[in-house]
C-alpha positions in Angstrom: -26.2 -13.6 -72.8 -26.1 -14.7 -69.1 -29.1 -14.0 -67.0 -28.9 -13.7 -63.2 -31.0 -12.1 -60.4 -30.6 -8.3 -60.9 -29.4 -8.8 -64.5 -31.9 -7.5 -67.1 -31.3 -6.6 -70.8 -32.4 -3.1 -71.9 -34.5 -3.3 -75.1 -35.6 -0.4 -77.3 -37.7 -1.0 -80.5 -37.2 -4.7 -80.3 -33.3 -4.5 -80.1 -31.0 -5.0 -77.1 -29.6 -1.6 -76.3 -27.6 -2.6 -73.2 -28.2 -4.2 -69.8 -28.5 -3.4 -66.1 -26.6 -5.6 -63.7 -27.2 -5.2 -59.9 -25.5 -7.2 -57.3 -24.8 -6.9 -53.6 -28.0 -7.7 -51.8 -30.5 -10.5 -51.9 -31.8 -11.6 -55.3 -35.2 -10.0 -54.7 -33.6 -6.7 -53.7 -31.3 -6.8 -56.7 -34.2 -7.4 -59.0 -36.2 -4.6 -57.5 -33.3 -2.1 -58.0 -32.7 -3.4 -61.6 -36.5 -3.0 -62.3 -36.3 0.7 -61.1 -33.4 1.2 -63.6 -35.6 -0.4 -66.4 -38.4 2.0 -65.6 -36.0 5.0 -65.8 -34.6 3.7 -69.1 -38.1 3.4 -70.6 -38.9 7.0 -69.6 -35.9 8.4 -71.5 -36.3 9.9 -74.9 -33.6 8.0 -76.8 -32.7 8.4 -80.4 -33.8 5.6 -82.7 -31.3 2.7 -82.5 -30.1 1.7 -85.9 
C-alpha cells in the first residue's frame, strides 16, 4: 500500500475493504475530505466481509 495525504484505507471488521483517495487541494483539505468519506463509510450497514 502507498499512503499519501488524502489517502486512507477503509477497514471493516479488521480487514481492508477498499480505500479513499482525495487529491486536488492542500494536504490538510484532502485529509479533511477523506475523513468525511471514512465517516460516511463507517455509518453504512455493510454485509460481513468474508
